[in-house]
C-alpha positions as CSV (number, residue, x, y, z in Angstrom):
1,X,-12.0,16.8,7.4
2,X,-14.7,16.7,10.0
3,X,-15.7,13.3,11.6
4,X,-18.6,13.0,9.9
5,X,-17.5,13.5,6.4
6,X,-14.3,11.4,7.1
7,X,-16.8,8.7,8.0
8,X,-18.7,9.0,4.6
9,X,-15.2,9.1,2.8
10,X,-14.0,5.6,4.7
11,X,-17.2,4.1,3.5
12,X,-16.9,5.2,-0.3
13,X,-13.3,4.7,-0.4
14,X,-13.7,1.0,1.0
15,X,-16.5,0.3,-1.2
16,X,-14.3,1.1,-4.0
17,X,-11.6,-1.1,-2.9
18,X,-13.8,-4.0,-2.8
19,X,-15.6,-3.4,-6.3
20,X,-12.3,-2.7,-8.1
21,X,-10.9,-6.1,-6.3
22,X,-8.1,-4.6,-4.5
23,X,-9.0,-6.5,-1.6
24,X,-11.6,-9.4,-0.5
25,X,-14.8,-8.3,1.4
26,X,-13.5,-8.5,5.0
27,X,-9.7,-7.7,4.2
28,X,-7.7,-4.6,4.9
29,X,-8.5,-1.4,7.1
30,X,-8.7,2.2,6.2
31,X,-8.4,5.1,8.6
32,X,-8.4,9.1,8.3
33,X,-6.9,11.5,11.0
34,X,-9.4,13.8,12.1
35,X,-7.7,15.9,15.0
36,X,-4.7,16.1,17.0
37,X,-5.6,13.0,19.0
38,X,-8.5,11.4,17.0
39,X,-8.8,8.9,14.0
40,X,-11.7,7.3,12.6
41,X,-11.2,3.8,11.2
42,X,-12.9,0.7,9.8
43,X,-14.2,-1.8,12.3
44,X,-12.9,-5.3,12.8
45,X,-14.1,-7.9,10.3
46,X,-16.7,-5.6,8.3
47,X,-17.8,-6.5,4.8
48,X,-15.8,-3.2,2.9
49,X,-18.8,-3.2,0.3
50,X,-21.7,-2.3,2.6
51,X,-20.1,0.0,5.4
52,X,-22.3,2.5,6.7
53,X,-21.2,5.9,8.5
54,X,-22.5,4.8,11.7
55,X,-20.2,1.4,11.5
56,X,-16.9,3.6,11.4
57,X,-14.8,3.6,14.7
58,X,-13.4,6.3,16.5
59,X,-10.1,5.9,18.3
60,X,-7.4,8.0,19.9
61,X,-4.2,8.3,18.4
62,X,-3.0,5.3,20.3
63,X,-5.6,3.3,18.7
64,X,-7.8,3.1,21.8
65,X,-11.4,3.2,20.8
66,X,-13.2,6.3,22.4
67,X,-16.9,5.3,21.5
68,X,-18.7,1.6,20.9
69,X,-17.2,-0.5,18.4
70,X,-14.3,-2.4,17.9
71,X,-11.3,-1.2,15.5
72,X,-9.4,-3.4,13.3
73,X,-6.8,-5.8,14.8
74,X,-4.2,-3.9,12.4
75,X,-5.1,-0.5,14.2
76,X,-1.4,-0.3,15.3
77,X,-0.1,-0.2,11.8
78,X,-2.0,3.0,11.4
79,X,-1.2,4.4,14.7
80,X,2.5,4.2,13.7
81,X,2.0,6.1,10.4
82,X,0.3,8.6,12.1
83,X,3.0,8.9,14.9
84,X,6.0,8.7,12.6
85,X,5.0,11.7,10.2
86,X,2.7,14.5,11.0
87,X,2.1,15.2,7.2
88,X,-0.1,11.8,7.0
89,X,-3.7,12.3,7.1
90,X,-5.0,9.0,5.7
91,X,-3.7,5.3,5.5
92,X,-5.0,2.6,3.9
93,X,-4.1,-1.2,4.3
94,X,-5.3,-3.4,1.2
95,X,-4.2,-6.8,-0.2
96,X,-4.2,-6.0,-4.1
97,X,-3.9,-9.1,-5.9
98,X,-1.7,-8.5,-8.6
99,X,0.8,-6.5,-6.6
100,X,1.0,-9.2,-4.0
101,X,1.2,-12.0,-6.5
102,X,3.8,-10.2,-8.3
103,X,5.9,-9.8,-5.1
104,X,5.4,-13.4,-4.1
105,X,6.7,-14.4,-7.5
106,X,10.3,-12.6,-6.9
107,X,8.9,-9.2,-8.8
108,X,10.4,-6.1,-7.5
109,X,7.9,-3.2,-7.4
110,X,10.6,-0.7,-6.5
111,X,11.9,-1.1,-10.2
112,X,10.7,1.9,-12.2
113,X,9.1,0.2,-15.1
114,X,6.5,2.9,-16.0
115,X,7.2,6.8,-15.6
116,X,4.0,7.3,-14.0
117,X,4.9,5.7,-10.5
118,X,7.1,8.7,-9.7
119,X,4.6,11.3,-10.3
120,X,2.0,8.9,-8.0
121,X,4.2,8.0,-5.0
122,X,7.7,7.8,-5.9
123,X,9.0,4.1,-5.4
124,X,7.5,1.1,-3.6
125,X,9.3,-0.5,-0.9
126,X,9.0,-3.9,0.2
127,X,9.2,-4.6,4.1
128,X,10.3,-7.8,5.5
129,X,7.5,-10.2,6.7
130,X,6.1,-9.9,10.0
131,X,3.1,-11.8,11.7
132,X,-0.1,-10.0,10.9
133,X,-1.8,-8.3,14.0
134,X,1.3,-8.6,16.3
135,X,3.2,-5.6,17.5
136,X,6.1,-6.8,15.1
137,X,4.2,-5.2,12.1
138,X,4.2,-1.6,13.5
139,X,7.7,-2.0,14.9
140,X,9.1,-2.9,11.6
141,X,7.0,-0.6,9.4
142,X,7.6,2.6,11.4
143,X,11.0,3.1,10.0
144,X,9.4,2.7,6.2
145,X,6.7,5.1,7.0
146,X,9.1,7.8,7.7
147,X,10.8,7.5,4.3
148,X,7.9,5.9,1.8
149,X,4.5,6.6,0.8
150,X,3.9,3.2,-0.5
151,X,5.1,-0.1,1.1
152,X,4.4,-3.9,0.2
153,X,4.5,-6.0,3.4
154,X,6.0,-9.4,2.4
155,X,3.1,-11.8,2.0
156,X,0.7,-9.5,3.5
157,X,-0.4,-6.7,0.9
158,X,0.2,-3.1,0.9
159,X,0.1,0.1,2.7
160,X,-0.5,3.5,1.1
161,X,-0.1,6.9,2.8
162,X,-1.6,10.2,1.8
163,X,-2.3,13.6,2.9
164,X,-5.8,12.7,2.6
165,X,-7.9,9.3,1.8
166,X,-8.2,10.2,-1.8
167,X,-4.4,10.5,-2.2
168,X,-3.7,7.1,-0.3
169,X,-6.5,5.5,-2.6
170,X,-4.8,6.7,-5.9
171,X,-1.5,5.3,-4.8
172,X,-3.0,2.2,-4.3
173,X,-4.6,2.1,-7.6
174,X,-1.5,3.2,-9.1
175,X,0.6,0.4,-7.4
176,X,-1.8,-2.3,-8.6
177,X,-2.1,-0.9,-12.0
178,X,1.7,-0.8,-12.3
179,X,2.0,-4.4,-11.2
180,X,-0.6,-5.5,-13.7
181,X,1.6,-3.6,-16.3
182,X,4.8,-5.5,-15.1
183,X,3.1,-8.8,-15.0
184,X,1.6,-8.6,-18.5
185,X,5.1,-7.1,-20.0
186,X,6.8,-10.2,-18.2
187,X,4.4,-12.5,-20.1
188,X,5.2,-11.0,-23.3
189,X,8.9,-11.1,-22.6
190,X,9.8,-7.4,-21.6
191,X,9.7,-5.3,-18.6
192,X,13.2,-3.8,-18.2
193,X,13.3,-0.9,-15.6
194,X,14.1,2.5,-16.9
195,X,18.0,3.5,-16.4
196,X,18.9,5.0,-13.3
197,X,19.5,8.4,-14.9
198,X,16.2,8.4,-16.5
199,X,14.8,7.7,-13.0
200,X,17.0,10.6,-11.5
201,X,15.5,13.1,-14.2
202,X,11.8,11.7,-13.7
203,X,12.5,12.8,-9.8
204,X,13.5,16.3,-10.9
205,X,10.6,16.9,-13.2
206,X,8.3,15.4,-10.6
207,X,9.2,17.0,-7.6
208,X,12.2,19.7,-8.4
209,X,14.3,19.9,-5.2
210,X,12.1,18.1,-2.9
211,X,13.6,14.7,-2.8
212,X,12.0,12.0,-0.8
213,X,14.1,10.9,2.0
214,X,15.4,7.6,0.5
215,X,16.8,9.8,-2.1
216,X,18.6,12.3,0.0
217,X,22.3,11.8,0.7
218,X,23.4,10.1,3.9
219,X,19.6,8.8,4.4
220,X,18.8,6.1,7.0
221,X,16.0,4.5,5.2
222,X,15.6,1.0,5.4
223,X,16.4,-0.8,1.8
224,X,13.4,-1.0,-0.9
225,X,14.0,-4.7,-1.1
226,X,15.4,-6.1,1.9
227,X,17.9,-9.1,1.6
228,X,16.6,-12.5,2.8
229,X,12.9,-12.0,2.4
230,X,12.6,-12.5,-1.3
231,X,11.7,-15.7,-3.1
232,X,14.3,-17.3,-5.1
233,X,14.6,-16.3,-8.7
234,X,12.9,-18.5,-10.8
235,X,14.2,-19.3,-14.2
236,X,12.9,-17.8,-17.4
237,X,10.5,-20.6,-18.2
238,X,9.2,-21.0,-14.7
239,X,8.9,-17.3,-14.2
240,X,6.9,-17.2,-17.4
241,X,4.7,-20.0,-16.1
242,X,3.9,-18.1,-12.9
243,X,3.1,-15.0,-14.7
244,X,0.9,-16.8,-17.0
245,X,-0.9,-18.6,-14.1
246,X,-1.6,-15.3,-12.1
247,X,-2.8,-13.6,-15.2
248,X,-5.1,-16.3,-16.3
249,X,-6.6,-16.3,-12.6
250,X,-7.2,-12.9,-12.4
251,X,-8.6,-12.8,-15.8
252,X,-11.3,-15.2,-15.4
253,X,-15.0,-14.0,-15.8
254,X,-16.5,-12.5,-12.7
255,X,-12.8,-11.3,-11.4
256,X,-13.0,-7.5,-11.2
Protein backbone atom coordinates (compact mmCIF):
# COMPACT_ATOMS: atom_id res chain seq x y z
CA UNK A 1 0.00 0.00 0.00
CA UNK A 2 1.34 3.45 -0.87
CA UNK A 3 1.64 6.10 1.81
CA UNK A 4 -1.36 8.18 0.71
CA UNK A 5 -3.70 5.18 0.73
CA UNK A 6 -2.28 4.01 4.07
CA UNK A 7 -2.96 7.41 5.64
CA UNK A 8 -6.59 7.25 4.54
CA UNK A 9 -6.96 3.65 5.69
CA UNK A 10 -5.69 4.47 9.19
CA UNK A 11 -8.13 7.38 9.52
CA UNK A 12 -11.08 5.25 8.37
CA UNK A 13 -10.23 2.30 10.61
CA UNK A 14 -9.49 4.50 13.62
CA UNK A 15 -12.91 6.07 13.16
CA UNK A 16 -14.52 2.62 12.97
CA UNK A 17 -12.79 1.60 16.22
CA UNK A 18 -14.09 4.70 18.01
CA UNK A 19 -17.63 4.52 16.59
CA UNK A 20 -17.93 0.82 17.46
CA UNK A 21 -16.78 1.43 21.02
CA UNK A 22 -13.62 -0.66 20.69
CA UNK A 23 -11.65 2.02 22.49
CA UNK A 24 -12.00 5.50 23.98
CA UNK A 25 -11.27 8.49 21.77
CA UNK A 26 -7.60 8.87 22.67
CA UNK A 27 -6.91 5.19 23.36
CA UNK A 28 -4.91 2.75 21.28
CA UNK A 29 -2.85 3.16 18.13
CA UNK A 30 -2.67 1.82 14.58
CA UNK A 31 0.10 1.41 12.03
CA UNK A 32 0.67 0.17 8.50
CA UNK A 33 3.99 -0.84 6.99
CA UNK A 34 4.47 1.02 3.71
CA UNK A 35 7.95 -0.07 2.64
CA UNK A 36 11.12 -1.85 3.61
CA UNK A 37 11.93 0.76 6.23
CA UNK A 38 8.79 2.88 6.63
CA UNK A 39 5.55 2.74 8.56
CA UNK A 40 2.72 5.20 9.06
CA UNK A 41 1.02 5.46 12.44
CA UNK A 42 -1.45 7.42 14.53
CA UNK A 43 -0.02 10.43 16.38
CA UNK A 44 0.25 10.62 20.14
CA UNK A 45 -2.90 11.60 22.06
CA UNK A 46 -5.13 11.98 19.00
CA UNK A 47 -8.93 11.65 18.86
CA UNK A 48 -9.40 8.47 16.83
CA UNK A 49 -12.75 9.58 15.46
CA UNK A 50 -11.44 12.87 14.02
CA UNK A 51 -8.15 11.97 12.38
CA UNK A 52 -7.26 13.43 9.00
CA UNK A 53 -4.67 11.98 6.59
CA UNK A 54 -2.29 14.88 7.25
CA UNK A 55 -2.27 13.99 10.97
CA UNK A 56 -0.67 10.59 10.34
CA UNK A 57 3.00 10.27 11.32
CA UNK A 58 5.65 8.64 9.11
CA UNK A 59 8.37 6.70 10.96
CA UNK A 60 11.27 4.48 10.06
CA UNK A 61 11.14 0.84 11.12
CA UNK A 62 12.77 1.73 14.43
CA UNK A 63 9.85 4.01 15.27
CA UNK A 64 11.70 7.31 14.74
CA UNK A 65 9.71 10.04 12.96
CA UNK A 66 11.09 10.95 9.54
CA UNK A 67 8.75 13.93 9.17
CA UNK A 68 6.91 16.26 11.50
CA UNK A 69 4.69 14.72 14.15
CA UNK A 70 4.98 12.66 17.31
CA UNK A 71 4.03 8.97 17.11
CA UNK A 72 2.20 7.13 19.83
CA UNK A 73 4.13 6.37 23.00
CA UNK A 74 3.49 2.68 22.18
CA UNK A 75 5.26 2.83 18.81
CA UNK A 76 7.84 0.31 20.10
CA UNK A 77 5.05 -2.28 20.31
CA UNK A 78 4.39 -1.89 16.58
CA UNK A 79 8.08 -1.94 15.72
CA UNK A 80 8.48 -5.21 17.63
CA UNK A 81 5.76 -6.84 15.52
CA UNK A 82 7.27 -5.73 12.20
CA UNK A 83 10.75 -6.83 13.21
CA UNK A 84 9.45 -10.18 14.40
CA UNK A 85 7.52 -11.16 11.23
CA UNK A 86 7.90 -10.06 7.63
CA UNK A 87 4.32 -11.13 6.82
CA UNK A 88 2.82 -8.49 9.12
CA UNK A 89 1.59 -5.42 7.25
CA UNK A 90 -0.53 -3.75 9.93
CA UNK A 91 -0.86 -3.60 13.72
CA UNK A 92 -3.77 -2.43 15.90
CA UNK A 93 -3.51 -1.86 19.63
CA UNK A 94 -6.96 -1.21 21.11
CA UNK A 95 -8.82 -1.36 24.41
CA UNK A 96 -11.91 -3.46 23.55
CA UNK A 97 -14.05 -3.17 26.70
CA UNK A 98 -15.74 -6.56 26.79
CA UNK A 99 -12.60 -8.55 25.97
CA UNK A 100 -10.61 -6.56 28.53
CA UNK A 101 -13.28 -6.91 31.23
CA UNK A 102 -13.69 -10.62 30.54
CA UNK A 103 -9.95 -11.14 30.91
CA UNK A 104 -9.82 -9.07 34.11
CA UNK A 105 -12.64 -11.16 35.58
CA UNK A 106 -10.66 -14.35 34.99
CA UNK A 107 -12.09 -15.35 31.59
CA UNK A 108 -9.74 -17.09 29.17
CA UNK A 109 -10.12 -15.93 25.59
CA UNK A 110 -7.80 -18.76 24.56
CA UNK A 111 -10.71 -21.15 25.16
CA UNK A 112 -12.46 -21.96 21.88
CA UNK A 113 -16.12 -21.42 22.70
CA UNK A 114 -17.32 -20.61 19.18
CA UNK A 115 -15.80 -22.14 16.07
CA UNK A 116 -15.53 -18.88 14.13
CA UNK A 117 -12.48 -17.70 16.08
CA UNK A 118 -10.34 -20.42 14.49
CA UNK A 119 -11.21 -19.10 11.05
CA UNK A 120 -10.72 -15.45 12.11
CA UNK A 121 -7.37 -15.61 13.92
CA UNK A 122 -6.76 -18.96 15.59
CA UNK A 123 -6.60 -18.54 19.36
CA UNK A 124 -5.97 -15.54 21.58
CA UNK A 125 -2.97 -15.48 23.90
CA UNK A 126 -2.72 -13.39 27.06
CA UNK A 127 0.66 -11.79 27.73
CA UNK A 128 1.75 -10.95 31.29
CA UNK A 129 1.24 -7.42 32.55
CA UNK A 130 3.89 -4.87 31.59
CA UNK A 131 3.99 -1.15 32.34
CA UNK A 132 2.53 0.72 29.34
CA UNK A 133 4.85 2.90 27.23
CA UNK A 134 7.99 1.24 28.64
CA UNK A 135 10.42 -1.05 26.81
CA UNK A 136 9.05 -3.92 28.90
CA UNK A 137 6.08 -4.00 26.51
CA UNK A 138 7.95 -4.83 23.26
CA UNK A 139 10.44 -7.04 25.09
CA UNK A 140 7.63 -9.19 26.45
CA UNK A 141 5.37 -9.12 23.40
CA UNK A 142 7.98 -9.97 20.75
CA UNK A 143 7.82 -13.69 21.54
CA UNK A 144 4.00 -13.59 21.38
CA UNK A 145 4.02 -11.80 18.03
CA UNK A 146 6.18 -14.57 16.61
CA UNK A 147 3.39 -17.07 17.33
CA UNK A 148 -0.01 -15.40 17.66
CA UNK A 149 -2.10 -13.00 15.58
CA UNK A 150 -4.30 -11.89 18.51
CA UNK A 151 -2.85 -11.08 21.93
CA UNK A 152 -4.48 -9.70 25.06
CA UNK A 153 -2.12 -7.70 27.25
CA UNK A 154 -3.09 -8.20 30.88
CA UNK A 155 -4.82 -5.00 32.08
CA UNK A 156 -3.80 -3.20 28.89
CA UNK A 157 -6.09 -4.16 26.01
CA UNK A 158 -5.38 -6.07 22.84
CA UNK A 159 -3.01 -6.28 19.88
CA UNK A 160 -4.12 -7.75 16.58
CA UNK A 161 -1.83 -8.31 13.61
CA UNK A 162 -2.70 -8.69 9.93
CA UNK A 163 -1.32 -8.77 6.44
CA UNK A 164 -3.21 -5.47 6.04
CA UNK A 165 -5.27 -3.14 8.23
CA UNK A 166 -8.59 -4.74 7.27
CA UNK A 167 -7.43 -8.12 8.53
CA UNK A 168 -6.08 -6.66 11.77
CA UNK A 169 -9.41 -4.86 12.32
CA UNK A 170 -11.47 -7.97 11.53
CA UNK A 171 -9.47 -9.86 14.14
CA UNK A 172 -10.05 -7.12 16.73
CA UNK A 173 -13.78 -7.07 15.98
CA UNK A 174 -14.00 -10.87 16.14
CA UNK A 175 -12.18 -10.92 19.49
CA UNK A 176 -14.59 -8.42 21.04
CA UNK A 177 -17.61 -10.17 19.51
CA UNK A 178 -16.43 -13.50 20.94
CA UNK A 179 -15.94 -11.93 24.37
CA UNK A 180 -19.52 -10.65 24.28
CA UNK A 181 -20.74 -14.15 23.47
CA UNK A 182 -18.66 -15.62 26.31
CA UNK A 183 -19.93 -13.07 28.83
CA UNK A 184 -23.56 -13.55 27.79
CA UNK A 185 -23.18 -17.35 27.89
CA UNK A 186 -21.75 -17.17 31.42
CA UNK A 187 -24.63 -14.98 32.51
CA UNK A 188 -27.01 -17.63 31.19
CA UNK A 189 -25.09 -20.43 32.93
CA UNK A 190 -23.16 -21.86 29.96
CA UNK A 191 -20.06 -21.28 27.90
CA UNK A 192 -18.26 -24.64 27.88
CA UNK A 193 -15.25 -24.68 25.51
CA UNK A 194 -15.23 -27.04 22.53
CA UNK A 195 -13.43 -30.37 23.08
CA UNK A 196 -9.78 -30.48 22.01
CA UNK A 197 -10.55 -33.01 19.28
CA UNK A 198 -13.05 -30.65 17.68
CA UNK A 199 -10.61 -27.75 17.95
CA UNK A 200 -8.03 -29.88 16.10
CA UNK A 201 -10.59 -30.65 13.41
CA UNK A 202 -11.45 -26.95 13.05
CA UNK A 203 -7.79 -26.12 12.49
CA UNK A 204 -7.55 -28.78 9.79
CA UNK A 205 -10.66 -27.40 8.07
CA UNK A 206 -9.49 -23.78 8.36
CA UNK A 207 -5.79 -24.21 7.60
CA UNK A 208 -5.17 -27.68 6.23
CA UNK A 209 -1.53 -28.56 6.78
CA UNK A 210 -0.58 -24.96 7.66
CA UNK A 211 -0.71 -25.13 11.42
CA UNK A 212 0.12 -21.93 13.36
CA UNK A 213 3.43 -21.96 15.29
CA UNK A 214 1.82 -22.58 18.68
CA UNK A 215 0.27 -25.83 17.43
CA UNK A 216 3.41 -27.28 15.90
CA UNK A 217 5.38 -30.02 17.74
CA UNK A 218 8.24 -28.74 19.82
CA UNK A 219 7.20 -25.11 19.48
CA UNK A 220 8.86 -22.44 21.59
CA UNK A 221 5.79 -20.23 21.85
CA UNK A 222 4.84 -18.55 25.13
CA UNK A 223 1.84 -20.16 26.83
CA UNK A 224 -1.56 -18.78 25.90
CA UNK A 225 -2.39 -18.15 29.55
CA UNK A 226 0.78 -17.44 31.59
CA UNK A 227 0.82 -18.57 35.20
CA UNK A 228 0.85 -15.96 37.91
CA UNK A 229 -0.98 -13.21 36.06
CA UNK A 230 -4.58 -14.38 36.17
CA UNK A 231 -7.09 -12.99 38.60
CA UNK A 232 -8.23 -15.46 41.30
CA UNK A 233 -11.01 -17.68 40.06
CA UNK A 234 -14.27 -16.42 41.51
CA UNK A 235 -17.00 -18.56 42.99
CA UNK A 236 -19.96 -19.20 40.74
CA UNK A 237 -22.15 -16.62 42.47
CA UNK A 238 -19.43 -13.96 42.43
CA UNK A 239 -18.60 -14.78 38.82
CA UNK A 240 -22.23 -14.36 37.86
CA UNK A 241 -22.34 -10.99 39.62
CA UNK A 242 -19.24 -9.81 37.75
CA UNK A 243 -20.62 -10.91 34.40
CA UNK A 244 -24.02 -9.32 35.05
CA UNK A 245 -22.43 -6.05 36.15
CA UNK A 246 -20.19 -5.88 33.08
CA UNK A 247 -23.04 -6.72 30.71
CA UNK A 248 -25.36 -4.18 32.34
CA UNK A 249 -22.73 -1.43 32.18
CA UNK A 250 -22.04 -2.05 28.50
CA UNK A 251 -25.75 -2.20 27.69
CA UNK A 252 -26.59 1.25 29.06
CA UNK A 253 -28.10 3.73 26.61
CA UNK A 254 -25.43 5.48 24.60
CA UNK A 255 -22.94 2.63 24.82
CA UNK A 256 -21.86 1.49 21.32
